[in-house]
N, C-alpha and C positions, 0 to 999 in steps of 0.2 A: 660446749661445756656440759650440757645436760646429760650427755651420754656418760660422763664421768660420775655424776651423781647416781645414775642407775647402777653402774658397776660397783660403786661403793655400797649401795643398798644390797646388792646381791651378795657381796663378800661378807658383809656384816650378818646377813641372814644365815648363810652357810656356817659361819663361825659360831653363831649363837646355838644352832642345832648341834654342832659338834661338841660344844662345851657342855651342854646338858646331857648329851649321850655319854660323855666321859665321866661326868660327876654322878650319874645315876645308872650304873651298869646293870643293876638288878631289875630295872624296869623294861617293859616291852616297848622297844622302838619300832615304828612301822613306816614303811614306804608305801604310798598309795598312788594308784594310777586310775583315772576315771574319765568318763565321757561327760560333757557338759552341755547345757542349753540355757540361754538367757532370753527371757521375754522382756523386751524393752518397754519402759514407761517414761514419762516425762512430759514437758511442755510441748504441745503440738508444734511441729516444724522446727523446733530447737532441740530435738532429740531424735532417736530412732524409733519413737513410739509408733510412727506411721509406717514403719518398714517391716522387715522380716526378722524372726528370731535369729540369734547367733548360736552356732554349734561349734564344738571344739573338744579340747581335752585338758586335763590337768595332771600335775605331778607334785606330790608333797612328801616331806620328810618331817616326822614329829618325834618328840622326846619329852620327858618330864615325869611327873608323879601320877598317883592314882586319881587325884581330883583336878589338878591343873597341869595342862600340857601345852607345849609350845611347838609351833610348826612353821616351816618355810614352804611356800607353795608357788608354783608358776602355772598360769592359765593361758591358753592360746585359744582364740575364738575367731570365727568369721561369719559375716552376714552379707548376703547378696539379695538385693531387693530393689524396690522403687518407692519413693515417697515424695512429699512436698517439703522443700527447704525454704528458708526465708533469709534475706539479707537486706538491710536498709529499708525495711517495709515492703520489699518486693518478693512475692512468693513465686516459686517455680517448681515444676515436677521434673524428676530425673531418676534414672536408674543409678545404683551405686554399688560399690564393692568395698566392704569394710573388714579390716583384720586388726586384731590387737594381741599384744603379749603383755601380761601383767604379773610381775613377781610380787608376792605378798608375804608379810609377816603376820602371824596370828597366834591367838591363844584359844584353847578349848577347855571349857569348864564342865566337869562331870559331876552332876548333883549326887549321884551314887558312885562310890569308888569303882574305878575301872577294873574289870575282871579279866582274867586270862582266858576264860571260856564264856560262850554265850553272847548275849546282846548287851551292848553299852550305849547309852544315850548321852548326848552332850550338846552344849551350846557353844558357839564359836563366834569370834570377831576378828577382823583383819584390817590392816592398813596396807596400802599398796601404791605402786606407781605403774603407769602403763605406757607402752609404745603403741601409737595408733597410726594406721595407714588407711586413708580414705580416698577413693576415686569416685568422683561425680561425673557421670557421662555427659550431661547436657547443662552447662552453665550458661545462662543468657549473656549476650554481649553487653558490656557496660557495667556488669556487676563484679565487684572486687572479691571474687572467691576463687581459690585455687582449685582447678579440676583434679589435681593430685596433690595430696598433702600428707606429710609425715610429722606427727607432733607427739609430745609427751604430755601425759596427764597424771592425775592422782585421785585417790578416793579411798573409800572404806566400805566395810560390809559386815553383816551379822546374820546369824540364823541358827538352825538346829541341825543335828545329824545323828545317825546311829551307825554302829558297826557291829557285825555279827562274826565272831571268830569261829570259823568252821573247822579248823584243824590246829591242834597244838601238840607238838612232839616233845618227847622227853629231853631232847637237846635244846629246847627253848624256842624253836622256830614256830612261827604262827602263819596261818593263812586266814584272810578275812574278806568279807564283802562289806561295802559301806554305801551310804546315800546321804546327801545333804541338800537342804533347801534354805534359801535365805534371800536377802536383798543387798545388792551392791549399788553404791552411788559414786560414780566416777565422772569427772569433768575433764575436758580437753579442748584446746583451741582448734576446732574443726569447722568446716563449712562456713568460714568467714565470721564465726562467733568466738568470743573469748572463752566462753564456758559452755560448750556444747555438751549436753547431757548424754552420757553413756551409762544409763542406769536401768535397773529392773530386777525382776525375780530371777534367781539362778537356781538351777537344779543340776545335781551331779550323781552319777552312779558308777561304781567301779570296784576294784579289788585291791588288796594290800598284802604285804608279806613282811 
């Protein structure tokens, strides 16, 4: 049943972006594609804090006004490393492979009205769900932990960003580069824990049109 909730979330996100795009045709709508990195933090052995950063990409579509904009974003990330996990008070070391797909709905607030040229600075916030795939190579015998798990999670995030519009044509087309930094706090039932932390600082860099 959880997959249906994810599909509904995606459809509502796309519909919201389309509604704002139709109702505000005079505003500059952008599609952004970027590379991402997440440096994990959290409780030791109950998060990926002892493992490796996750690298991936993101795709977002935004629309709205000069001060408040709305966006739908999908992030894909992967982390391959080794760390210490814990279950029922028993710690064990293992290599792991982790992959996530996280669709998000968010808002971006521009303290200074968004311009069609130059640099724009904004603050952003998101709510999202995540599909998580975790493979733990060496689970000790007798510990109730799946070596391969696929689970859904949820979380939120907030941060700051900037975009620099580098090309604006008379026809209204734009080209831009952007960067964002923030913190995302997601939880999912992984590694035998009900709320394994998939949290940390996120960085993104990309282009838009």
